[in-house]
The first five atom37 places (N, CA, C, CB, O) and aatype in JSON, in Angstrom:
{
  "aatype": [20, 20, 20, 20, 20, 20, 20, 20, 20, 20, 20, 20, 20, 20, 20, 20, 20, 20, 20, 20, 20, 20, 20, 20, 20, 20, 20, 20, 20, 20, 20, 20, 20, 20, 20, 20, 20, 20, 20, 20, 20, 20, 20, 20, 20, 20, 20, 20, 20, 20, 20, 20, 20, 20, 20, 20, 20, 20, 20, 20, 20, 20, 20, 20, 20, 20, 20, 20, 20, 20, 20, 20, 20, 20, 20, 20, 20, 20, 20, 20, 20, 20, 20, 20, 20, 20, 20, 20, 20, 20, 20, 20, 20, 20, 20, 20, 20, 20, 20, 20, 20, 20, 20, 20, 20, 20, 20, 20, 20, 20, 20, 20, 20, 20, 20],
  "atom_mask": [
    [1, 1, 1, 1, 1],
    [1, 1, 1, 1, 1],
    [1, 1, 1, 1, 1],
    [1, 1, 1, 1, 1],
    [1, 1, 1, 1, 1],
    [1, 1, 1, 1, 1],
    [1, 1, 1, 1, 1],
    [1, 1, 1, 1, 1],
    [1, 1, 1, 1, 1],
    [1, 1, 1, 1, 1],
    [1, 1, 1, 1, 1],
    [1, 1, 1, 1, 1],
    [1, 1, 1, 1, 1],
    [1, 1, 1, 1, 1],
    [1, 1, 1, 1, 1],
    [1, 1, 1, 1, 1],
    [1, 1, 1, 1, 1],
    [1, 1, 1, 1, 1],
    [1, 1, 1, 1, 1],
    [1, 1, 1, 1, 1],
    [1, 1, 1, 1, 1],
    [1, 1, 1, 1, 1],
    [1, 1, 1, 1, 1],
    [1, 1, 1, 1, 1],
    [1, 1, 1, 1, 1],
    [1, 1, 1, 1, 1],
    [1, 1, 1, 1, 1],
    [1, 1, 1, 1, 1],
    [1, 1, 1, 1, 1],
    [1, 1, 1, 1, 1],
    [1, 1, 1, 1, 1],
    [1, 1, 1, 1, 1],
    [1, 1, 1, 1, 1],
    [1, 1, 1, 1, 1],
    [1, 1, 1, 1, 1],
    [1, 1, 1, 1, 1],
    [1, 1, 1, 1, 1],
    [1, 1, 1, 1, 1],
    [1, 1, 1, 1, 1],
    [1, 1, 1, 1, 1],
    [1, 1, 1, 1, 1],
    [1, 1, 1, 1, 1],
    [1, 1, 1, 1, 1],
    [1, 1, 1, 1, 1],
    [1, 1, 1, 1, 1],
    [1, 1, 1, 1, 1],
    [1, 1, 1, 1, 1],
    [1, 1, 1, 1, 1],
    [1, 1, 1, 1, 1],
    [1, 1, 1, 1, 1],
    [1, 1, 1, 1, 1],
    [1, 1, 1, 1, 1],
    [1, 1, 1, 1, 1],
    [1, 1, 1, 1, 1],
    [1, 1, 1, 1, 1],
    [1, 1, 1, 1, 1],
    [1, 1, 1, 1, 1],
    [1, 1, 1, 1, 1],
    [1, 1, 1, 1, 1],
    [1, 1, 1, 1, 1],
    [1, 1, 1, 1, 1],
    [1, 1, 1, 1, 1],
    [1, 1, 1, 1, 1],
    [1, 1, 1, 1, 1],
    [1, 1, 1, 1, 1],
    [1, 1, 1, 1, 1],
    [1, 1, 1, 1, 1],
    [1, 1, 1, 1, 1],
    [1, 1, 1, 1, 1],
    [1, 1, 1, 1, 1],
    [1, 1, 1, 1, 1],
    [1, 1, 1, 1, 1],
    [1, 1, 1, 1, 1],
    [1, 1, 1, 1, 1],
    [1, 1, 1, 1, 1],
    [1, 1, 1, 1, 1],
    [1, 1, 1, 1, 1],
    [1, 1, 1, 1, 1],
    [1, 1, 1, 1, 1],
    [1, 1, 1, 1, 1],
    [1, 1, 1, 1, 1],
    [1, 1, 1, 1, 1],
    [1, 1, 1, 1, 1],
    [1, 1, 1, 1, 1],
    [1, 1, 1, 1, 1],
    [1, 1, 1, 1, 1],
    [1, 1, 1, 1, 1],
    [1, 1, 1, 1, 1],
    [1, 1, 1, 1, 1],
    [1, 1, 1, 1, 1],
    [1, 1, 1, 1, 1],
    [1, 1, 1, 1, 1],
    [1, 1, 1, 1, 1],
    [1, 1, 1, 1, 1],
    [1, 1, 1, 1, 1],
    [1, 1, 1, 1, 1],
    [1, 1, 1, 1, 1],
    [1, 1, 1, 1, 1],
    [1, 1, 1, 1, 1],
    [1, 1, 1, 1, 1],
    [1, 1, 1, 1, 1],
    [1, 1, 1, 1, 1],
    [1, 1, 1, 1, 1],
    [1, 1, 1, 1, 1],
    [1, 1, 1, 1, 1],
    [1, 1, 1, 1, 1],
    [1, 1, 1, 1, 1],
    [1, 1, 1, 1, 1],
    [1, 1, 1, 1, 1],
    [1, 1, 1, 1, 1],
    [1, 1, 1, 1, 1],
    [1, 1, 1, 1, 1],
    [1, 1, 1, 1, 1],
    [1, 1, 1, 1, 1],
    [1, 1, 1, 1, 1]
  ],
  "atom_positions": [
    [[9.14, -5.25, 18.64], [7.76, -5.43, 18.24], [7.33, -6.89, 18.32], [7.56, -4.9, 16.83], [6.17, -7.19, 18.6]],
    [[8.27, -7.8, 18.08], [7.91, -9.21, 18.09], [7.45, -9.65, 19.48], [9.09, -10.06, 17.63], [6.5, -10.41, 19.61]],
    [[8.13, -9.16, 20.51], [7.75, -9.55, 21.88], [6.34, -9.03, 22.19], [8.77, -9.0, 22.91], [5.54, -9.73, 22.81]],
    [[6.05, -7.81, 21.76], [4.71, -7.26, 21.96], [3.67, -8.11, 21.23], [4.64, -5.79, 21.48], [2.6, -8.39, 21.78]],
    [[3.98, -8.51, 19.99], [3.05, -9.39, 19.26], [2.87, -10.7, 20.0], [3.56, -9.65, 17.83], [1.75, -11.19, 20.13]],
    [[3.96, -11.27, 20.47], [3.88, -12.56, 21.16], [2.97, -12.47, 22.38], [5.28, -13.02, 21.58], [2.15, -13.36, 22.61]],
    [[3.12, -11.41, 23.15], [2.28, -11.24, 24.34], [0.81, -11.07, 23.96], [2.76, -10.02, 25.17], [-0.06, -11.73, 24.52]],
    [[0.54, -10.2, 22.99], [-0.84, -9.97, 22.56], [-1.42, -11.25, 21.95], [-0.9, -8.82, 21.53], [-2.57, -11.6, 22.23]],
    [[-0.64, -11.94, 21.13], [-1.13, -13.15, 20.47], [-1.49, -14.23, 21.48], [-0.09, -13.68, 19.48], [-2.53, -14.87, 21.36]],
    [[-0.64, -14.44, 22.45], [-0.9, -15.48, 23.46], [-2.12, -15.12, 24.3], [0.33, -15.69, 24.37], [-2.99, -15.96, 24.52]],
    [[-2.2, -13.88, 24.76], [-3.35, -13.48, 25.57], [-4.65, -13.53, 24.78], [-3.14, -12.07, 26.13], [-5.67, -14.0, 25.28]],
    [[-4.61, -13.05, 23.53], [-5.8, -13.08, 22.69], [-6.21, -14.52, 22.38], [-5.54, -12.31, 21.38], [-7.4, -14.84, 22.37]],
    [[-5.24, -15.38, 22.14], [-5.55, -16.79, 21.88], [-6.24, -17.42, 23.09], [-4.26, -17.57, 21.53], [-7.19, -18.19, 22.92]],
    [[-5.79, -17.11, 24.28], [-6.42, -17.65, 25.49], [-7.87, -17.17, 25.61], [-5.63, -17.24, 26.73], [-8.75, -17.95, 25.96]],
    [[-8.1, -15.9, 25.33], [-9.46, -15.35, 25.39], [-10.34, -16.02, 24.33], [-9.44, -13.82, 25.18], [-11.49, -16.36, 24.61]],
    [[-9.8, -16.2, 23.14], [-10.57, -16.83, 22.06], [-10.91, -18.28, 22.4], [-9.79, -16.78, 20.75], [-12.02, -18.73, 22.13]],
    [[-9.96, -18.99, 22.97], [-10.23, -20.38, 23.34], [-11.28, -20.47, 24.45], [-8.93, -21.08, 23.79], [-12.12, -21.37, 24.45]],
    [[-11.24, -19.53, 25.39], [-12.27, -19.51, 26.44], [-13.64, -19.19, 25.85], [-11.91, -18.47, 27.51], [-14.64, -19.78, 26.25]],
    [[-13.68, -18.28, 24.9], [-14.94, -17.94, 24.24], [-15.48, -19.11, 23.43], [-14.75, -16.72, 23.34], [-16.68, -19.39, 23.45]],
    [[-14.59, -19.8, 22.73], [-15.01, -20.97, 21.95], [-15.54, -22.06, 22.88], [-13.82, -21.51, 21.11], [-16.55, -22.7, 22.58]],
    [[-14.86, -22.27, 24.0], [-15.31, -23.27, 24.98], [-16.71, -22.93, 25.49], [-14.31, -23.35, 26.16], [-17.55, -23.82, 25.62]],
    [[-16.95, -21.65, 25.77], [-18.26, -21.23, 26.25], [-19.34, -21.49, 25.2], [-18.24, -19.75, 26.64], [-20.47, -21.87, 25.54]],
    [[-19.01, -21.28, 23.94], [-19.98, -21.55, 22.88], [-20.23, -23.05, 22.73], [-19.49, -20.96, 21.55], [-21.37, -23.47, 22.56]],
    [[-19.18, -23.85, 22.78], [-19.32, -25.28, 22.59], [-20.05, -25.96, 23.75], [-17.96, -25.91, 22.41], [-20.75, -26.95, 23.55]],
    [[-19.87, -25.43, 24.95], [-20.55, -26.0, 26.11], [-21.9, -25.34, 26.37], [-19.67, -25.88, 27.35], [-22.6, -25.67, 27.32]],
    [[-22.23, -24.39, 25.51], [-23.51, -23.67, 25.59], [-23.73, -23.02, 26.95], [-24.66, -24.62, 25.3], [-24.76, -23.19, 27.6]],
    [[-22.72, -22.27, 27.37], [-22.8, -21.5, 28.61], [-24.04, -20.6, 28.54], [-21.5, -20.65, 28.83], [-24.28, -19.93, 27.54]],
    [[-24.82, -20.6, 29.61], [-26.1, -19.89, 29.61], [-25.96, -18.41, 29.25], [-26.76, -20.01, 30.96], [-26.75, -17.88, 28.47]],
    [[-24.96, -17.76, 29.81], [-24.76, -16.33, 29.52], [-24.49, -16.09, 28.04], [-23.61, -15.77, 30.34], [-25.02, -15.16, 27.45]],
    [[-23.66, -16.95, 27.46], [-23.31, -16.81, 26.04], [-24.53, -17.13, 25.17], [-22.13, -17.72, 25.68], [-24.81, -16.41, 24.21]],
    [[-25.23, -18.18, 25.51], [-26.42, -18.56, 24.74], [-27.44, -17.43, 24.77], [-27.04, -19.86, 25.29], [-28.0, -17.06, 23.73]],
    [[-27.69, -16.88, 25.95], [-28.66, -15.8, 26.08], [-28.24, -14.58, 25.26], [-28.84, -15.41, 27.55], [-29.06, -13.95, 24.59]],
    [[-26.96, -14.25, 25.33], [-26.47, -13.07, 24.61], [-26.54, -13.23, 23.1], [-25.06, -12.77, 25.01], [-26.95, -12.31, 22.4]],
    [[-26.13, -14.39, 22.61], [-26.08, -14.58, 21.16], [-27.46, -14.88, 20.56], [-25.13, -15.7, 20.81], [-27.78, -14.38, 19.49]],
    [[-28.26, -15.68, 21.24], [-29.6, -15.92, 20.7], [-30.44, -14.65, 20.78], [-30.29, -17.08, 21.47], [-31.37, -14.47, 19.99]],
    [[-30.11, -13.79, 21.73], [-30.82, -12.52, 21.86], [-30.61, -11.6, 20.67], [-30.39, -11.83, 23.1], [-31.45, -10.74, 20.39]],
    [[-29.5, -11.77, 19.96], [-29.26, -10.94, 18.77], [-29.54, -11.73, 17.49], [-27.82, -10.42, 18.75], [-29.23, -11.27, 16.39]],
    [[-30.13, -12.91, 17.64], [-30.58, -13.65, 16.47], [-29.65, -14.74, 15.96], [-30.82, -12.73, 15.41], [-29.88, -15.26, 14.86]],
    [[-28.62, -15.1, 16.71], [-27.71, -16.16, 16.28], [-28.33, -17.51, 16.67], [-26.28, -15.98, 16.91], [-28.55, -17.76, 17.85]],
    [[-28.61, -18.37, 15.7], [-29.2, -19.67, 16.04], [-28.17, -20.6, 16.69], [-29.78, -20.34, 14.79], [-26.97, -20.49, 16.43]],
    [[-28.64, -21.48, 17.54], [-27.76, -22.42, 18.24], [-26.94, -23.28, 17.28], [-28.58, -23.32, 19.15], [-25.82, -23.67, 17.61]],
    [[-27.46, -23.57, 16.11], [-26.74, -24.42, 15.16], [-25.47, -23.75, 14.64], [-27.65, -24.77, 13.99], [-24.6, -24.43, 14.11]],
    [[-25.34, -22.43, 14.78], [-24.13, -21.73, 14.34], [-23.06, -21.65, 15.41], [-24.49, -20.34, 13.88], [-21.93, -21.25, 15.12]],
    [[-23.38, -22.01, 16.64], [-22.39, -21.93, 17.72], [-21.11, -22.72, 17.42], [-23.0, -22.42, 19.01], [-20.02, -22.2, 17.65]],
    [[-21.21, -23.97, 16.93], [-19.98, -24.7, 16.61], [-19.16, -24.02, 15.51], [-20.31, -26.12, 16.2], [-17.93, -24.08, 15.53]],
    [[-19.81, -23.4, 14.56], [-19.1, -22.7, 13.48], [-18.36, -21.49, 14.04], [-20.09, -22.26, 12.36], [-17.2, -21.26, 13.71]],
    [[-19.03, -20.72, 14.88], [-18.39, -19.56, 15.5], [-17.22, -19.99, 16.38], [-19.41, -18.75, 16.33], [-16.17, -19.36, 16.38]],
    [[-17.41, -21.07, 17.13], [-16.34, -21.59, 17.99], [-15.16, -22.04, 17.12], [-16.85, -22.76, 18.87], [-14.01, -21.79, 17.48]],
    [[-15.43, -22.7, 16.01], [-14.36, -23.15, 15.11], [-13.58, -21.96, 14.56], [-14.94, -23.99, 13.96], [-12.36, -22.03, 14.42]],
    [[-14.27, -20.89, 14.23], [-13.58, -19.68, 13.75], [-12.65, -19.12, 14.82], [-14.61, -18.61, 13.32], [-11.53, -18.7, 14.52]],
    [[-13.12, -19.1, 16.06], [-12.28, -18.59, 17.15], [-11.09, -19.51, 17.41], [-13.11, -18.44, 18.42], [-9.99, -19.03, 17.67]],
    [[-11.31, -20.81, 17.35], [-10.21, -21.75, 17.56], [-9.18, -21.62, 16.43], [-10.73, -23.2, 17.63], [-7.97, -21.63, 16.68]],
    [[-9.66, -21.49, 15.21], [-8.75, -21.31, 14.07], [-7.97, -20.01, 14.21], [-9.54, -21.33, 12.74], [-6.77, -19.97, 13.91]],
    [[-8.63, -18.95, 14.64], [-7.95, -17.68, 14.85], [-6.88, -17.77, 15.92], [-8.94, -16.6, 15.22], [-5.78, -17.24, 15.75]],
    [[-7.2, -18.45, 17.01], [-6.22, -18.62, 18.1], [-5.03, -19.41, 17.61], [-6.87, -19.33, 19.31], [-3.88, -19.05, 17.87]],
    [[-5.29, -20.5, 16.9], [-4.2, -21.3, 16.36], [-3.35, -20.53, 15.37], [-4.74, -22.55, 15.71], [-2.12, -20.63, 15.38]],
    [[-4.01, -19.77, 14.52], [-3.28, -18.97, 13.54], [-2.39, -17.92, 14.18], [-4.24, -18.3, 12.6], [-1.27, -17.68, 13.73]],
    [[-2.89, -17.29, 15.22], [-2.06, -16.3, 15.93], [-0.83, -16.95, 16.53], [-2.88, -15.6, 17.04], [0.27, -16.41, 16.46]],
    [[-1.02, -18.12, 17.13], [0.11, -18.79, 17.78], [1.1, -19.34, 16.76], [-0.4, -19.94, 18.67], [2.31, -19.19, 16.94]],
    [[0.62, -19.95, 15.7], [1.53, -20.4, 14.64], [2.19, -19.21, 13.98], [0.77, -21.26, 13.59], [3.31, -19.31, 13.47]],
    [[1.5, -18.08, 13.98], [2.04, -16.84, 13.43], [3.28, -16.34, 14.17], [1.0, -15.79, 13.46], [3.98, -15.47, 13.67]],
    [[3.53, -16.89, 15.34], [4.78, -16.56, 16.04], [5.99, -17.05, 15.24], [4.79, -17.17, 17.47], [7.06, -16.46, 15.29]],
    [[5.8, -18.14, 14.5], [6.89, -18.72, 13.71], [6.74, -18.45, 12.21], [6.96, -20.22, 13.94], [7.73, -18.36, 11.49]],
    [[5.5, -18.32, 11.75], [5.24, -18.12, 10.32], [4.36, -16.88, 10.17], [4.56, -19.37, 9.68], [3.13, -16.95, 10.26]],
    [[5.01, -15.75, 9.95], [4.35, -14.44, 9.96], [3.12, -14.34, 9.06], [5.32, -13.4, 9.57], [2.12, -13.78, 9.48]],
    [[3.15, -14.86, 7.83], [1.97, -14.71, 6.98], [0.7, -15.32, 7.59], [2.22, -15.34, 5.64], [-0.39, -14.79, 7.4]],
    [[0.84, -16.42, 8.3], [-0.33, -17.02, 8.95], [-0.81, -16.15, 10.1], [0.0, -18.44, 9.44], [-2.01, -16.04, 10.33]],
    [[0.11, -15.55, 10.83], [-0.28, -14.64, 11.9], [-1.05, -13.44, 11.37], [0.93, -14.17, 12.67], [-2.03, -13.01, 11.98]],
    [[-0.61, -12.91, 10.24], [-1.31, -11.78, 9.62], [-2.69, -12.22, 9.15], [-0.49, -11.21, 8.43], [-3.67, -11.53, 9.4]],
    [[-2.76, -13.37, 8.48], [-4.05, -13.86, 7.99], [-5.01, -14.11, 9.14], [-3.85, -15.14, 7.18], [-6.19, -13.77, 9.04]],
    [[-4.54, -14.71, 10.21], [-5.39, -14.98, 11.36], [-5.9, -13.68, 11.98], [-4.63, -15.81, 12.42], [-7.07, -13.56, 12.34]],
    [[-5.02, -12.71, 12.1], [-5.42, -11.42, 12.68], [-6.45, -10.72, 11.8], [-4.2, -10.52, 12.89], [-7.4, -10.13, 12.31]],
    [[-6.26, -10.78, 10.48], [-7.24, -10.18, 9.56], [-8.59, -10.87, 9.73], [-6.76, -10.28, 8.08], [-9.62, -10.21, 9.81]],
    [[-8.57, -12.2, 9.78], [-9.82, -12.95, 9.97], [-10.51, -12.58, 11.27], [-9.54, -14.43, 9.94], [-11.73, -12.44, 11.31]],
    [[-9.73, -12.43, 12.34], [-10.32, -12.07, 13.63], [-10.88, -10.65, 13.62], [-9.29, -12.2, 14.74], [-11.92, -10.39, 14.22]],
    [[-10.19, -9.74, 12.95], [-10.71, -8.37, 12.83], [-12.07, -8.41, 12.13], [-9.71, -7.46, 12.05], [-13.02, -7.78, 12.59]],
    [[-12.16, -9.14, 11.04], [-13.43, -9.23, 10.31], [-14.51, -9.9, 11.16], [-13.24, -10.01, 9.0], [-15.65, -9.45, 11.17]],
    [[-14.15, -10.96, 11.85], [-15.1, -11.67, 12.72], [-15.67, -10.73, 13.77], [-14.4, -12.88, 13.41], [-16.89, -10.69, 13.98]],
    [[-14.8, -9.97, 14.43], [-15.28, -9.12, 15.51], [-15.89, -7.81, 15.03], [-14.15, -8.84, 16.45], [-16.67, -7.2, 15.77]],
    [[-15.55, -7.35, 13.84], [-16.3, -6.24, 13.24], [-17.74, -6.7, 13.04], [-15.65, -5.76, 11.88], [-18.68, -5.96, 13.32]],
    [[-17.9, -7.93, 12.54], [-19.23, -8.49, 12.38], [-19.96, -8.64, 13.71], [-19.15, -9.83, 11.69], [-21.16, -8.37, 13.8]],
    [[-19.25, -9.06, 14.73], [-19.87, -9.23, 16.06], [-20.34, -7.9, 16.62], [-18.88, -9.89, 17.04], [-21.46, -7.78, 17.1]],
    [[-19.47, -6.89, 16.55], [-19.84, -5.56, 17.05], [-21.02, -5.02, 16.25], [-18.64, -4.58, 16.98], [-21.98, -4.5, 16.81]],
    [[-20.93, -5.16, 14.93], [-22.02, -4.68, 14.07], [-23.34, -5.36, 14.36], [-21.65, -4.89, 12.62], [-24.39, -4.71, 14.37]],
    [[-23.3, -6.66, 14.6], [-24.53, -7.4, 14.91], [-25.15, -6.91, 16.21], [-24.25, -8.9, 15.01], [-26.36, -6.7, 16.29]],
    [[-24.33, -6.74, 17.23], [-24.85, -6.25, 18.51], [-25.43, -4.84, 18.36], [-23.75, -6.25, 19.58], [-26.49, -4.54, 18.91]],
    [[-24.74, -3.97, 17.62], [-25.25, -2.61, 17.43], [-26.54, -2.6, 16.62], [-24.19, -1.75, 16.74], [-27.48, -1.87, 16.94]],
    [[-26.57, -3.4, 15.56], [-27.75, -3.44, 14.7], [-28.99, -3.9, 15.47], [-27.5, -4.37, 13.5], [-30.09, -3.42, 15.22]],
    [[-28.79, -4.82, 16.39], [-29.91, -5.34, 17.18], [-30.19, -4.5, 18.43], [-29.64, -6.78, 17.58], [-31.11, -4.81, 19.18]],
    [[-29.4, -3.46, 18.66], [-29.6, -2.6, 19.82], [-29.17, -3.23, 21.13], [-31.04, -2.23, 19.91], [-29.61, -2.8, 22.2]],
    [[-28.31, -4.24, 21.06], [-27.81, -4.92, 22.26], [-26.51, -4.25, 22.7], [-27.6, -6.44, 22.0], [-25.42, -4.75, 22.41]],
    [[-26.64, -3.15, 23.4], [-25.46, -2.39, 23.79], [-24.69, -3.04, 24.93], [-25.86, -1.0, 24.18], [-23.54, -2.68, 25.18]],
    [[-25.3, -4.01, 25.62], [-24.57, -4.74, 26.66], [-23.56, -5.7, 26.06], [-25.55, -5.51, 27.55], [-22.55, -6.01, 26.69]],
    [[-23.81, -6.18, 24.85], [-22.91, -7.13, 24.22], [-21.77, -6.49, 23.44], [-23.68, -8.0, 23.31], [-20.83, -7.18, 23.05]],
    [[-21.85, -5.19, 23.22], [-20.84, -4.51, 22.41], [-19.47, -4.45, 23.09], [-21.3, -3.1, 22.11], [-18.47, -4.73, 22.41]],
    [[-19.36, -4.12, 24.37], [-18.02, -3.96, 24.96], [-17.12, -5.19, 24.85], [-18.15, -3.59, 26.39], [-15.94, -5.06, 24.53]],
    [[-17.65, -6.38, 25.11], [-16.82, -7.58, 25.04], [-16.27, -7.77, 23.63], [-17.62, -8.82, 25.46], [-15.07, -8.0, 23.45]],
    [[-17.14, -7.68, 22.64], [-16.71, -7.86, 21.25], [-15.76, -6.73, 20.83], [-17.93, -7.92, 20.31], [-14.81, -6.97, 20.08]],
    [[-16.02, -5.51, 21.29], [-15.19, -4.37, 20.9], [-13.78, -4.49, 21.49], [-15.84, -3.06, 21.36], [-12.8, -4.14, 20.82]],
    [[-13.66, -4.97, 22.71], [-12.34, -5.14, 23.33], [-11.53, -6.18, 22.56], [-12.47, -5.55, 24.82], [-10.35, -5.98, 22.29]],
    [[-12.18, -7.29, 22.2], [-11.47, -8.32, 21.44], [-11.12, -7.79, 20.05], [-12.32, -9.6, 21.34], [-10.07, -8.14, 19.5]],
    [[-11.99, -6.98, 19.48], [-11.69, -6.35, 18.19], [-10.45, -5.47, 18.29], [-12.89, -5.51, 17.7], [-9.58, -5.53, 17.41]],
    [[-10.34, -4.68, 19.33], [-9.17, -3.81, 19.52], [-7.9, -4.65, 19.64], [-9.35, -2.93, 20.78], [-6.87, -4.31, 19.05]],
    [[-7.96, -5.74, 20.39], [-6.78, -6.6, 20.52], [-6.46, -7.32, 19.22], [-7.0, -7.62, 21.64], [-5.29, -7.58, 18.93]],
    [[-7.47, -7.63, 18.43], [-7.23, -8.24, 17.12], [-6.54, -7.26, 16.19], [-8.56, -8.72, 16.5], [-5.64, -7.64, 15.45]],
    [[-6.97, -6.01, 16.22], [-6.31, -4.97, 15.41], [-4.87, -4.78, 15.88], [-7.1, -3.63, 15.5], [-3.96, -4.64, 15.07]],
    [[-4.68, -4.79, 17.2], [-3.33, -4.65, 17.74], [-2.44, -5.82, 17.28], [-3.37, -4.58, 19.28], [-1.29, -5.62, 16.9]],
    [[-2.99, -7.03, 17.31], [-2.22, -8.2, 16.86], [-1.85, -8.05, 15.4], [-3.02, -9.5, 17.07], [-0.72, -8.37, 15.01]],
    [[-2.78, -7.58, 14.59], [-2.5, -7.39, 13.16], [-1.39, -6.37, 12.94], [-3.77, -6.93, 12.43], [-0.45, -6.62, 12.19]],
    [[-1.49, -5.23, 13.6], [-0.49, -4.18, 13.44], [0.88, -4.65, 13.94], [-0.92, -2.9, 14.19], [1.9, -4.42, 13.29]],
    [[0.89, -5.3, 15.09], [2.16, -5.77, 15.65], [2.8, -6.87, 14.81], [1.96, -6.27, 17.06], [4.02, -6.9, 14.67]],
    [[1.98, -7.76, 14.25], [2.57, -8.85, 13.42], [3.13, -8.28, 12.13], [1.5, -9.95, 13.1], [4.16, -8.75, 11.65]],
    [[2.47, -7.28, 11.56], [2.99, -6.65, 10.35], [4.28, -5.9, 10.66], [1.94, -5.69, 9.76], [5.23, -5.93, 9.87]],
    [[4.32, -5.23, 11.82], [5.48, -4.42, 12.18], [6.68, -5.25, 12.62], [5.12, -3.46, 13.27], [7.82, -4.8, 12.53]],
    [[6.43, -6.46, 13.1], [7.52, -7.28, 13.64], [8.43, -7.84, 12.54], [6.94, -8.43, 14.46], [9.39, -8.55, 12.84]]
  ]
}
Protein backbone atom coordinates (compact mmCIF):
# COMPACT_ATOMS: atom_id res chain seq x y z
CA UNK A 1 0.00 0.00 0.00
CA UNK A 2 2.86 2.37 0.71
CA UNK A 3 4.13 2.21 -2.87
CA UNK A 4 0.64 2.97 -4.16
CA UNK A 5 0.43 5.96 -1.79
CA UNK A 6 3.85 7.15 -2.91
CA UNK A 7 2.85 7.06 -6.57
CA UNK A 8 -0.49 8.80 -5.96
CA UNK A 9 1.09 11.37 -3.63
CA UNK A 10 3.84 12.32 -6.07
CA UNK A 11 1.51 12.56 -9.07
CA UNK A 12 -1.10 14.51 -7.10
CA UNK A 13 1.58 16.85 -5.75
CA UNK A 14 2.75 17.58 -9.30
CA UNK A 15 -0.80 18.36 -10.41
CA UNK A 16 -1.34 20.60 -7.38
CA UNK A 17 1.88 22.49 -8.00
CA UNK A 18 0.92 23.02 -11.65
CA UNK A 19 -2.49 24.29 -10.57
CA UNK A 20 -0.94 26.62 -8.00
CA UNK A 21 1.48 27.94 -10.63
CA UNK A 22 -1.43 28.65 -12.99
CA UNK A 23 -3.22 30.58 -10.25
CA UNK A 24 -0.12 32.57 -9.26
CA UNK A 25 0.71 33.48 -12.85
CA UNK A 26 -2.95 34.24 -13.55
CA UNK A 27 -3.26 31.89 -16.50
CA UNK A 28 -6.14 33.17 -18.64
CA UNK A 29 -8.01 29.86 -18.65
CA UNK A 30 -7.82 29.56 -14.88
CA UNK A 31 -8.75 33.19 -14.30
CA UNK A 32 -11.76 32.89 -16.61
CA UNK A 33 -12.91 29.67 -14.96
CA UNK A 34 -12.57 30.83 -11.37
CA UNK A 35 -13.80 34.39 -11.78
CA UNK A 36 -16.73 32.93 -13.70
CA UNK A 37 -17.89 31.15 -10.54
CA UNK A 38 -17.33 34.21 -8.38
CA UNK A 39 -13.80 33.73 -7.01
CA UNK A 40 -12.14 37.16 -6.73
CA UNK A 41 -8.59 37.58 -8.01
CA UNK A 42 -7.40 38.54 -4.52
CA UNK A 43 -8.08 34.95 -3.35
CA UNK A 44 -5.89 33.32 -6.02
CA UNK A 45 -2.71 33.48 -3.88
CA UNK A 46 -4.60 31.95 -0.94
CA UNK A 47 -5.92 29.09 -3.08
CA UNK A 48 -2.45 28.55 -4.55
CA UNK A 49 -0.95 28.48 -1.04
CA UNK A 50 -3.47 25.82 0.00
CA UNK A 51 -2.50 23.69 -2.99
CA UNK A 52 1.22 24.14 -2.33
CA UNK A 53 0.73 23.24 1.33
CA UNK A 54 -1.27 20.16 0.32
CA UNK A 55 1.42 19.06 -2.11
CA UNK A 56 4.13 19.52 0.49
CA UNK A 57 2.10 17.70 3.11
CA UNK A 58 1.54 14.73 0.82
CA UNK A 59 5.25 14.49 0.05
CA UNK A 60 6.38 14.90 3.66
CA UNK A 61 3.67 12.35 4.46
CA UNK A 62 5.86 9.77 2.76
CA UNK A 63 8.06 9.93 5.88
CA UNK A 64 5.62 11.22 8.52
CA UNK A 65 2.24 9.54 8.09
CA UNK A 66 0.14 11.89 10.25
CA UNK A 67 1.07 14.84 8.04
CA UNK A 68 0.19 12.86 4.93
CA UNK A 69 -3.22 12.06 6.39
CA UNK A 70 -3.79 15.68 7.42
CA UNK A 71 -2.77 16.97 3.99
CA UNK A 72 -5.05 14.49 2.24
CA UNK A 73 -7.99 15.46 4.49
CA UNK A 74 -7.34 19.13 3.73
CA UNK A 75 -7.23 18.44 0.00
CA UNK A 76 -10.45 16.43 0.13
CA UNK A 77 -12.18 19.35 1.84
CA UNK A 78 -10.64 21.87 -0.59
CA UNK A 79 -11.83 19.97 -3.63
CA UNK A 80 -15.26 19.15 -2.19
CA UNK A 81 -15.59 22.92 -1.91
CA UNK A 82 -14.34 23.39 -5.47
CA UNK A 83 -16.76 20.84 -6.92
CA UNK A 84 -19.60 22.29 -4.85
CA UNK A 85 -18.83 25.83 -6.01
CA UNK A 86 -18.83 24.83 -9.66
CA UNK A 87 -22.09 22.90 -9.26
CA UNK A 88 -23.77 25.68 -7.29
CA UNK A 89 -22.92 28.19 -10.01
CA UNK A 90 -24.00 25.82 -12.80
CA UNK A 91 -20.48 25.67 -14.26
CA UNK A 92 -20.51 22.06 -15.37
CA UNK A 93 -17.38 22.55 -17.51
CA UNK A 94 -15.32 23.19 -14.38
CA UNK A 95 -16.57 20.18 -12.43
CA UNK A 96 -14.54 17.37 -14.09
CA UNK A 97 -11.10 18.83 -13.31
CA UNK A 98 -11.94 19.44 -9.66
CA UNK A 99 -13.73 16.07 -9.37
CA UNK A 100 -10.75 14.12 -10.72
CA UNK A 101 -8.41 15.80 -8.24
CA UNK A 102 -10.97 15.12 -5.50
CA UNK A 103 -10.96 11.41 -6.38
CA UNK A 104 -7.16 11.31 -6.25
CA UNK A 105 -7.20 13.17 -2.93
CA UNK A 106 -9.59 10.58 -1.50
CA UNK A 107 -7.36 7.83 -2.87
CA UNK A 108 -4.31 9.44 -1.23
CA UNK A 109 -6.18 9.62 2.08
CA UNK A 110 -7.28 5.98 1.96
CA UNK A 111 -3.86 4.75 0.86
CA UNK A 112 -1.97 6.76 3.51
CA UNK A 113 -4.27 5.42 6.24
CA UNK A 114 -3.90 1.85 4.93
CA UNK A 115 -0.12 2.01 4.53
